[in-house]
Steps between C-alpha positions, in 0.01 A plus 500: 500500500466577868738478789368337812576414856480138605143544626350642182506340158760598245354519147687432175349542150542228239368484144396161361698428184419246232781278631321482838189337353392159380333416168170649624658837586469436875797544735666162548475410870876469559553858387316631806797366701734705279286811550503448878878448498550832323277680750683341796835606358381859449340504846829393659685760292255769622584400858872542431583129482790457258493135393828525307676629812335230711628229265843630406608666825287355781479156333124468566217429258122472495323177405131427462411197712122489456233653279124500526301663221129522421418584139180707509449662157704491179709785367541537125740633242565874537332531843657738749561320828594619844696253711524562873741377764468535876678338793239276662710337771845410612646219706854429606589328172234604244283789394163506326407739221139556403460574130203585280468560127229741386383590152399862441640649820493420870123531499471286186454128455702271725676251270688303762607514861802332644712446803870445452722370778870576467817444695854633503787262435873523537616525138794268553352222712135546390401457864220712651579821685294694750286771337630836629225693679610818322495351148166651400544842659516781248851617423572851625775559242 
């Protein structure tokens, strides 16, 4: 696991378990989305973003509004993966996260690459909110 600023990629290790694979022992495509979700959550945590506080106190939540993924090479049962997350852009209402999944380390085989677009909603009305400019700055606490 590495901590990262918003300009460099955050890396999160994940092991492929039997439950992640299909009958041929290859990672089922939908599980790459789960792996990327875990890495995004840990990336946000490393930046000091407390999603429980956001939801329960600030009444804000994150939602994925668009995904784009290219599957490049398969991962298999028991492989060690590294999943990255990096802020790729931000607009008034959304932010883009670039994510890659590698097998065998950051210099290993690229399994898939993706771009996830997310937004922040008011937890009560489910209406979009402006993305705070300071959201992805590292916490100093």
